[in-house]
PDB file of N, CA, C, O and CB in Angstrom:
ATOM      1  N   UNK A   1      -6.566  -1.895   7.431  1.00  0.00           N
ATOM      2  CA  UNK A   1      -6.998  -0.780   6.613  1.00  0.00           C
ATOM      3  C   UNK A   1      -5.841   0.177   6.359  1.00  0.00           C
ATOM      4  O   UNK A   1      -5.724   0.749   5.275  1.00  0.00           O
ATOM      5  CB  UNK A   1      -8.161  -0.049   7.278  1.00  0.00           C
ATOM      6  N   UNK A   2      -4.997   0.345   7.354  1.00  0.00           N
ATOM      7  CA  UNK A   2      -3.857   1.234   7.198  1.00  0.00           C
ATOM      8  C   UNK A   2      -2.917   0.728   6.106  1.00  0.00           C
ATOM      9  O   UNK A   2      -2.340   1.520   5.361  1.00  0.00           O
ATOM     10  CB  UNK A   2      -3.104   1.373   8.523  1.00  0.00           C
ATOM     11  N   UNK A   3      -2.767  -0.590   6.017  1.00  0.00           N
ATOM     12  CA  UNK A   3      -1.909  -1.155   4.979  1.00  0.00           C
ATOM     13  C   UNK A   3      -2.468  -0.862   3.590  1.00  0.00           C
ATOM     14  O   UNK A   3      -1.709  -0.595   2.659  1.00  0.00           O
ATOM     15  CB  UNK A   3      -1.755  -2.666   5.178  1.00  0.00           C
ATOM     16  N   UNK A   4      -3.782  -0.910   3.449  1.00  0.00           N
ATOM     17  CA  UNK A   4      -4.409  -0.619   2.162  1.00  0.00           C
ATOM     18  C   UNK A   4      -4.169   0.835   1.763  1.00  0.00           C
ATOM     19  O   UNK A   4      -3.861   1.122   0.606  1.00  0.00           O
ATOM     20  CB  UNK A   4      -5.917  -0.914   2.218  1.00  0.00           C
ATOM     21  N   UNK A   5      -4.308   1.735   2.705  1.00  0.00           N
ATOM     22  CA  UNK A   5      -4.051   3.152   2.427  1.00  0.00           C
ATOM     23  C   UNK A   5      -2.600   3.361   2.032  1.00  0.00           C
ATOM     24  O   UNK A   5      -2.309   4.102   1.093  1.00  0.00           O
ATOM     25  CB  UNK A   5      -4.398   4.020   3.649  1.00  0.00           C
ATOM     26  N   UNK A   6      -1.688   2.712   2.746  1.00  0.00           N
ATOM     27  CA  UNK A   6      -0.272   2.831   2.417  1.00  0.00           C
ATOM     28  C   UNK A   6       0.018   2.275   1.023  1.00  0.00           C
ATOM     29  O   UNK A   6       0.807   2.852   0.274  1.00  0.00           O
ATOM     30  CB  UNK A   6       0.580   2.104   3.462  1.00  0.00           C
ATOM     31  N   UNK A   7      -0.612   1.169   0.678  1.00  0.00           N
ATOM     32  CA  UNK A   7      -0.407   0.581  -0.643  1.00  0.00           C
ATOM     33  C   UNK A   7      -0.915   1.511  -1.739  1.00  0.00           C
ATOM     34  O   UNK A   7      -0.266   1.674  -2.772  1.00  0.00           O
ATOM     35  CB  UNK A   7      -1.108  -0.780  -0.738  1.00  0.00           C
ATOM     36  N   UNK A   8      -2.061   2.113  -1.515  1.00  0.00           N
ATOM     37  CA  UNK A   8      -2.598   3.034  -2.521  1.00  0.00           C
ATOM     38  C   UNK A   8      -1.744   4.287  -2.651  1.00  0.00           C
ATOM     39  O   UNK A   8      -1.561   4.795  -3.757  1.00  0.00           O
ATOM     40  CB  UNK A   8      -4.029   3.422  -2.170  1.00  0.00           C
ATOM     41  N   UNK A   9      -1.220   4.790  -1.540  1.00  0.00           N
ATOM     42  CA  UNK A   9      -0.322   5.944  -1.606  1.00  0.00           C
ATOM     43  C   UNK A   9       0.963   5.583  -2.350  1.00  0.00           C
ATOM     44  O   UNK A   9       1.455   6.367  -3.162  1.00  0.00           O
ATOM     45  CB  UNK A   9       0.008   6.453  -0.189  1.00  0.00           C
ATOM     46  N   UNK A  10       1.500   4.400  -2.072  1.00  0.00           N
ATOM     47  CA  UNK A  10       2.700   3.956  -2.762  1.00  0.00           C
ATOM     48  C   UNK A  10       2.432   3.769  -4.250  1.00  0.00           C
ATOM     49  O   UNK A  10       3.266   4.124  -5.082  1.00  0.00           O
ATOM     50  CB  UNK A  10       3.217   2.656  -2.151  1.00  0.00           C
ATOM     51  N   UNK A  11       1.285   3.221  -4.581  1.00  0.00           N
ATOM     52  CA  UNK A  11       0.917   3.048  -5.985  1.00  0.00           C
ATOM     53  C   UNK A  11       0.815   4.398  -6.678  1.00  0.00           C
ATOM     54  O   UNK A  11       1.258   4.541  -7.818  1.00  0.00           O
ATOM     55  CB  UNK A  11      -0.411   2.285  -6.109  1.00  0.00           C
ATOM     56  N   UNK A  12       0.240   5.387  -6.008  1.00  0.00           N
ATOM     57  CA  UNK A  12       0.153   6.724  -6.588  1.00  0.00           C
ATOM     58  C   UNK A  12       1.516   7.337  -6.815  1.00  0.00           C
ATOM     59  O   UNK A  12       1.747   7.989  -7.834  1.00  0.00           O
ATOM     60  CB  UNK A  12      -0.665   7.624  -5.700  1.00  0.00           C
ATOM     61  N   UNK A  13       2.411   7.137  -5.885  1.00  0.00           N
ATOM     62  CA  UNK A  13       3.775   7.668  -6.049  1.00  0.00           C
ATOM     63  C   UNK A  13       4.490   6.978  -7.204  1.00  0.00           C
ATOM     64  O   UNK A  13       5.210   7.620  -7.969  1.00  0.00           O
ATOM     65  CB  UNK A  13       4.587   7.495  -4.749  1.00  0.00           C
ATOM     66  N   UNK A  14       4.289   5.672  -7.327  1.00  0.00           N
ATOM     67  CA  UNK A  14       4.933   4.938  -8.416  1.00  0.00           C
ATOM     68  C   UNK A  14       4.348   5.358  -9.757  1.00  0.00           C
ATOM     69  O   UNK A  14       5.087   5.527 -10.726  1.00  0.00           O
ATOM     70  CB  UNK A  14       4.775   3.421  -8.218  1.00  0.00           C
ATOM     71  N   UNK A  15       3.044   5.528  -9.826  1.00  0.00           N
ATOM     72  CA  UNK A  15       2.436   5.951 -11.081  1.00  0.00           C
ATOM     73  C   UNK A  15       2.874   7.364 -11.458  1.00  0.00           C
ATOM     74  O   UNK A  15       3.032   7.675 -12.638  1.00  0.00           O
ATOM     75  CB  UNK A  15       0.914   5.882 -10.983  1.00  0.00           C
ATOM     76  N   UNK A  16       3.067   8.207 -10.462  1.00  0.00           N
ATOM     77  CA  UNK A  16       3.524   9.562 -10.733  1.00  0.00           C
ATOM     78  C   UNK A  16       4.943   9.599 -11.262  1.00  0.00           C
ATOM     79  O   UNK A  16       5.296  10.476 -12.050  1.00  0.00           O
ATOM     80  CB  UNK A  16       3.428  10.395  -9.492  1.00  0.00           C
ATOM     81  N   UNK A  17       5.751   8.654 -10.832  1.00  0.00           N
ATOM     82  CA  UNK A  17       7.142   8.632 -11.290  1.00  0.00           C
ATOM     83  C   UNK A  17       7.357   7.657 -12.442  1.00  0.00           C
ATOM     84  O   UNK A  17       8.486   7.485 -12.902  1.00  0.00           O
ATOM     85  CB  UNK A  17       8.061   8.269 -10.139  1.00  0.00           C
ATOM     86  N   UNK A  18       6.303   7.026 -12.907  1.00  0.00           N
ATOM     87  CA  UNK A  18       6.448   6.020 -13.963  1.00  0.00           C
ATOM     88  C   UNK A  18       6.983   6.628 -15.255  1.00  0.00           C
ATOM     89  O   UNK A  18       7.632   5.936 -16.039  1.00  0.00           O
ATOM     90  CB  UNK A  18       5.110   5.340 -14.228  1.00  0.00           C
ATOM     91  N   UNK A  19       6.724   7.885 -15.481  1.00  0.00           N
ATOM     92  CA  UNK A  19       7.216   8.525 -16.702  1.00  0.00           C
ATOM     93  C   UNK A  19       8.732   8.685 -16.678  1.00  0.00           C
ATOM     94  O   UNK A  19       9.349   8.849 -17.730  1.00  0.00           O
ATOM     95  CB  UNK A  19       6.554   9.888 -16.888  1.00  0.00           C
ATOM     96  N   UNK A  20       9.333   8.639 -15.508  1.00  0.00           N
ATOM     97  CA  UNK A  20      10.769   8.836 -15.372  1.00  0.00           C
ATOM     98  C   UNK A  20      11.537   7.537 -15.186  1.00  0.00           C
ATOM     99  O   UNK A  20      12.768   7.541 -15.173  1.00  0.00           O
ATOM    100  CB  UNK A  20      11.046   9.745 -14.222  1.00  0.00           C
ATOM    101  N   UNK A  21      10.827   6.434 -15.041  1.00  0.00           N
ATOM    102  CA  UNK A  21      11.469   5.137 -14.815  1.00  0.00           C
ATOM    103  C   UNK A  21      11.387   4.289 -16.082  1.00  0.00           C
ATOM    104  O   UNK A  21      10.463   4.451 -16.878  1.00  0.00           O
ATOM    105  CB  UNK A  21      10.809   4.397 -13.623  1.00  0.00           C
ATOM    106  N   UNK A  22      12.332   3.401 -16.270  1.00  0.00           N
ATOM    107  CA  UNK A  22      12.227   2.452 -17.387  1.00  0.00           C
ATOM    108  C   UNK A  22      11.016   1.532 -17.192  1.00  0.00           C
ATOM    109  O   UNK A  22      10.601   1.268 -16.063  1.00  0.00           O
ATOM    110  CB  UNK A  22      13.529   1.611 -17.513  1.00  0.00           C
ATOM    111  N   UNK A  23      10.472   1.063 -18.275  1.00  0.00           N
ATOM    112  CA  UNK A  23       9.277   0.219 -18.226  1.00  0.00           C
ATOM    113  C   UNK A  23       9.455  -1.039 -17.384  1.00  0.00           C
ATOM    114  O   UNK A  23       8.551  -1.355 -16.610  1.00  0.00           O
ATOM    115  CB  UNK A  23       8.881  -0.172 -19.617  1.00  0.00           C
ATOM    116  N   UNK A  24      10.555  -1.777 -17.484  1.00  0.00           N
ATOM    117  CA  UNK A  24      10.691  -2.985 -16.643  1.00  0.00           C
ATOM    118  C   UNK A  24      10.662  -2.683 -15.146  1.00  0.00           C
ATOM    119  O   UNK A  24      10.107  -3.461 -14.370  1.00  0.00           O
ATOM    120  CB  UNK A  24      11.986  -3.701 -16.977  1.00  0.00           C
ATOM    121  N   UNK A  25      11.249  -1.569 -14.737  1.00  0.00           N
ATOM    122  CA  UNK A  25      11.229  -1.198 -13.313  1.00  0.00           C
ATOM    123  C   UNK A  25       9.811  -0.869 -12.884  1.00  0.00           C
ATOM    124  O   UNK A  25       9.370  -1.283 -11.812  1.00  0.00           O
ATOM    125  CB  UNK A  25      12.166   0.006 -13.039  1.00  0.00           C
ATOM    126  N   UNK A  26       9.105  -0.133 -13.706  1.00  0.00           N
ATOM    127  CA  UNK A  26       7.720   0.229 -13.393  1.00  0.00           C
ATOM    128  C   UNK A  26       6.854  -1.019 -13.270  1.00  0.00           C
ATOM    129  O   UNK A  26       6.051  -1.132 -12.344  1.00  0.00           O
ATOM    130  CB  UNK A  26       7.148   1.168 -14.472  1.00  0.00           C
ATOM    131  N   UNK A  27       7.013  -1.952 -14.200  1.00  0.00           N
ATOM    132  CA  UNK A  27       6.222  -3.183 -14.153  1.00  0.00           C
ATOM    133  C   UNK A  27       6.577  -4.043 -12.944  1.00  0.00           C
ATOM    134  O   UNK A  27       5.700  -4.669 -12.349  1.00  0.00           O
ATOM    135  CB  UNK A  27       6.425  -3.985 -15.430  1.00  0.00           C
ATOM    136  N   UNK A  28       7.841  -4.076 -12.583  1.00  0.00           N
ATOM    137  CA  UNK A  28       8.257  -4.857 -11.420  1.00  0.00           C
ATOM    138  C   UNK A  28       7.653  -4.282 -10.140  1.00  0.00           C
ATOM    139  O   UNK A  28       7.139  -5.026  -9.305  1.00  0.00           O
ATOM    140  CB  UNK A  28       9.792  -4.892 -11.315  1.00  0.00           C
ATOM    141  N   UNK A  29       7.715  -2.984  -9.989  1.00  0.00           N
ATOM    142  CA  UNK A  29       7.149  -2.341  -8.790  1.00  0.00           C
ATOM    143  C   UNK A  29       5.634  -2.516  -8.765  1.00  0.00           C
ATOM    144  O   UNK A  29       5.060  -2.775  -7.707  1.00  0.00           O
ATOM    145  CB  UNK A  29       7.514  -0.831  -8.749  1.00  0.00           C
ATOM    146  N   UNK A  30       4.988  -2.379  -9.908  1.00  0.00           N
ATOM    147  CA  UNK A  30       3.539  -2.578  -9.975  1.00  0.00           C
ATOM    148  C   UNK A  30       3.174  -4.020  -9.607  1.00  0.00           C
ATOM    149  O   UNK A  30       2.162  -4.259  -8.949  1.00  0.00           O
ATOM    150  CB  UNK A  30       3.011  -2.235 -11.386  1.00  0.00           C
ATOM    151  N   UNK A  31       3.989  -4.959 -10.028  1.00  0.00           N
ATOM    152  CA  UNK A  31       3.748  -6.363  -9.677  1.00  0.00           C
ATOM    153  C   UNK A  31       3.880  -6.612  -8.185  1.00  0.00           C
ATOM    154  O   UNK A  31       3.078  -7.338  -7.596  1.00  0.00           O
ATOM    155  CB  UNK A  31       4.710  -7.261 -10.427  1.00  0.00           C
ATOM    156  N   UNK A  32       4.894  -6.009  -7.575  1.00  0.00           N
ATOM    157  CA  UNK A  32       5.077  -6.160  -6.122  1.00  0.00           C
ATOM    158  C   UNK A  32       3.887  -5.578  -5.375  1.00  0.00           C
ATOM    159  O   UNK A  32       3.386  -6.192  -4.433  1.00  0.00           O
ATOM    160  CB  UNK A  32       6.383  -5.473  -5.659  1.00  0.00           C
ATOM    161  N   UNK A  33       3.434  -4.411  -5.782  1.00  0.00           N
ATOM    162  CA  UNK A  33       2.279  -3.793  -5.124  1.00  0.00           C
ATOM    163  C   UNK A  33       1.030  -4.643  -5.339  1.00  0.00           C
ATOM    164  O   UNK A  33       0.230  -4.814  -4.419  1.00  0.00           O
ATOM    165  CB  UNK A  33       2.050  -2.358  -5.657  1.00  0.00           C
ATOM    166  N   UNK A  34       0.861  -5.171  -6.535  1.00  0.00           N
ATOM    167  CA  UNK A  34      -0.290  -6.024  -6.812  1.00  0.00           C
ATOM    168  C   UNK A  34      -0.310  -7.274  -5.954  1.00  0.00           C
ATOM    169  O   UNK A  34      -1.357  -7.657  -5.432  1.00  0.00           O
ATOM    170  CB  UNK A  34      -0.305  -6.411  -8.262  1.00  0.00           C
ATOM    171  N   UNK A  35       0.842  -7.910  -5.805  1.00  0.00           N
ATOM    172  CA  UNK A  35       0.936  -9.102  -4.953  1.00  0.00           C
ATOM    173  C   UNK A  35       0.632  -8.739  -3.510  1.00  0.00           C
ATOM    174  O   UNK A  35      -0.062  -9.477  -2.811  1.00  0.00           O
ATOM    175  CB  UNK A  35       2.338  -9.746  -5.057  1.00  0.00           C
ATOM    176  N   UNK A  36       1.153  -7.594  -3.063  1.00  0.00           N
ATOM    177  CA  UNK A  36       0.897  -7.135  -1.703  1.00  0.00           C
ATOM    178  C   UNK A  36      -0.607  -6.942  -1.481  1.00  0.00           C
ATOM    179  O   UNK A  36      -1.136  -7.347  -0.446  1.00  0.00           O
ATOM    180  CB  UNK A  36       1.659  -5.820  -1.424  1.00  0.00           C
ATOM    181  N   UNK A  37      -1.289  -6.335  -2.435  1.00  0.00           N
ATOM    182  CA  UNK A  37      -2.728  -6.123  -2.297  1.00  0.00           C
ATOM    183  C   UNK A  37      -3.497  -7.443  -2.311  1.00  0.00           C
ATOM    184  O   UNK A  37      -4.482  -7.588  -1.586  1.00  0.00           O
ATOM    185  CB  UNK A  37      -3.234  -5.217  -3.413  1.00  0.00           C
ATOM    186  N   UNK A  38      -3.069  -8.392  -3.115  1.00  0.00           N
ATOM    187  CA  UNK A  38      -3.743  -9.694  -3.156  1.00  0.00           C
ATOM    188  C   UNK A  38      -3.565 -10.430  -1.832  1.00  0.00           C
ATOM    189  O   UNK A  38      -4.514 -11.023  -1.320  1.00  0.00           O
ATOM    190  CB  UNK A  38      -3.200 -10.551  -4.318  1.00  0.00           C
ATOM    191  N   UNK A  39      -2.359 -10.394  -1.278  1.00  0.00           N
ATOM    192  CA  UNK A  39      -2.111 -11.042   0.017  1.00  0.00           C
ATOM    193  C   UNK A  39      -2.948 -10.366   1.100  1.00  0.00           C
ATOM    194  O   UNK A  39      -3.531 -11.039   1.950  1.00  0.00           O
ATOM    195  CB  UNK A  39      -0.598 -10.987   0.385  1.00  0.00           C
ATOM    196  N   UNK A  40      -3.006  -9.038   1.068  1.00  0.00           N
ATOM    197  CA  UNK A  40      -3.800  -8.315   2.054  1.00  0.00           C
ATOM    198  C   UNK A  40      -5.277  -8.693   1.953  1.00  0.00           C
ATOM    199  O   UNK A  40      -5.932  -8.927   2.969  1.00  0.00           O
ATOM    200  CB  UNK A  40      -3.627  -6.804   1.871  1.00  0.00           C
ATOM    201  N   UNK A  41      -5.798  -8.752   0.730  1.00  0.00           N
ATOM    202  CA  UNK A  41      -7.207  -9.103   0.542  1.00  0.00           C
ATOM    203  C   UNK A  41      -7.489 -10.526   1.021  1.00  0.00           C
ATOM    204  O   UNK A  41      -8.522 -10.783   1.639  1.00  0.00           O
ATOM    205  CB  UNK A  41      -7.601  -8.958  -0.935  1.00  0.00           C
ATOM    206  N   UNK A  42      -6.576 -11.439   0.739  1.00  0.00           N
ATOM    207  CA  UNK A  42      -6.764 -12.828   1.176  1.00  0.00           C
ATOM    208  C   UNK A  42      -6.754 -12.923   2.697  1.00  0.00           C
ATOM    209  O   UNK A  42      -7.571 -13.631   3.284  1.00  0.00           O
ATOM    210  CB  UNK A  42      -5.668 -13.736   0.583  1.00  0.00           C
ATOM    211  N   UNK A  43      -5.828 -12.209   3.334  1.00  0.00           N
ATOM    212  CA  UNK A  43      -5.778 -12.237   4.807  1.00  0.00           C
ATOM    213  C   UNK A  43      -7.039 -11.629   5.404  1.00  0.00           C
ATOM    214  O   UNK A  43      -7.562 -12.144   6.392  1.00  0.00           O
ATOM    215  CB  UNK A  43      -4.535 -11.481   5.324  1.00  0.00           C
ATOM    216  N   UNK A  44      -7.531 -10.554   4.827  1.00  0.00           N
ATOM    217  CA  UNK A  44      -8.755  -9.940   5.330  1.00  0.00           C
ATOM    218  C   UNK A  44      -9.948 -10.885   5.169  1.00  0.00           C
ATOM    219  O   UNK A  44     -10.773 -11.012   6.074  1.00  0.00           O
ATOM    220  CB  UNK A  44      -9.025  -8.618   4.601  1.00  0.00           C
ATOM    221  N   UNK A  45     -10.030 -11.530   4.036  1.00  0.00           N
ATOM    222  CA  UNK A  45     -11.148 -12.442   3.787  1.00  0.00           C
ATOM    223  C   UNK A  45     -11.110 -13.615   4.759  1.00  0.00           C
ATOM    224  O   UNK A  45     -12.145 -14.017   5.290  1.00  0.00           O
ATOM    225  CB  UNK A  45     -11.116 -12.952   2.335  1.00  0.00           C
ATOM    226  N   UNK A  46      -9.920 -14.165   4.991  1.00  0.00           N
ATOM    227  CA  UNK A  46      -9.791 -15.293   5.914  1.00  0.00           C
ATOM    228  C   UNK A  46     -10.101 -14.877   7.351  1.00  0.00           C
ATOM    229  O   UNK A  46     -10.710 -15.642   8.098  1.00  0.00           O
ATOM    230  CB  UNK A  46      -8.381 -15.885   5.835  1.00  0.00           C
ATOM    231  N   UNK A  47      -9.690 -13.681   7.740  1.00  0.00           N
ATOM    232  CA  UNK A  47      -9.952 -13.236   9.103  1.00  0.00           C
ATOM    233  C   UNK A  47     -11.444 -12.984   9.340  1.00  0.00           C
ATOM    234  O   UNK A  47     -11.935 -13.177  10.452  1.00  0.00           O
ATOM    235  CB  UNK A  47      -9.155 -11.970   9.401  1.00  0.00           C
ATOM    236  N   UNK A  48     -12.159 -12.559   8.309  1.00  0.00           N
ATOM    237  CA  UNK A  48     -13.598 -12.340   8.473  1.00  0.00           C
ATOM    238  C   UNK A  48     -14.361 -13.663   8.503  1.00  0.00           C
ATOM    239  O   UNK A  48     -15.419 -13.747   9.126  1.00  0.00           O
ATOM    240  CB  UNK A  48     -14.133 -11.453   7.343  1.00  0.00           C
ATOM    241  N   UNK A  49     -13.852 -14.674   7.855  1.00  0.00           N
ATOM    242  CA  UNK A  49     -14.498 -15.980   7.891  1.00  0.00           C
ATOM    243  C   UNK A  49     -14.340 -16.626   9.266  1.00  0.00           C
ATOM    244  O   UNK A  49     -15.263 -17.273   9.759  1.00  0.00           O
ATOM    245  CB  UNK A  49     -13.918 -16.893   6.805  1.00  0.00           C
ATOM    246  N   UNK A  50     -13.167 -16.452   9.885  1.00  0.00           N
ATOM    247  CA  UNK A  50     -12.914 -17.048  11.188  1.00  0.00           C
ATOM    248  C   UNK A  50     -13.683 -16.345  12.287  1.00  0.00           C
ATOM    249  O   UNK A  50     -14.192 -16.981  13.210  1.00  0.00           O
ATOM    250  CB  UNK A  50     -11.439 -17.020  11.498  1.00  0.00           C
ATOM    251  N   UNK A  51     -13.765 -15.025  12.181  1.00  0.00           N
ATOM    252  CA  UNK A  51     -14.383 -14.254  13.255  1.00  0.00           C
ATOM    253  C   UNK A  51     -15.780 -14.001  12.985  1.00  0.00           C
ATOM    254  O   UNK A  51     -16.459 -13.362  13.789  1.00  0.00           O
ATOM    255  CB  UNK A  51     -13.698 -12.980  13.475  1.00  0.00           C
TER     256      UNK A  51
END
């Protein structure tokens, strides 16, 4: 859960600074955060199935 909160805080910081960054940098960072959230969701889903 802490990782999810950290990801959302990081996403908020990136969105707040998106007006000052070039579009490719913003999209790259958004993609990294998106992949991180997908991996987190998959790990959570797998851990709940096992336990």
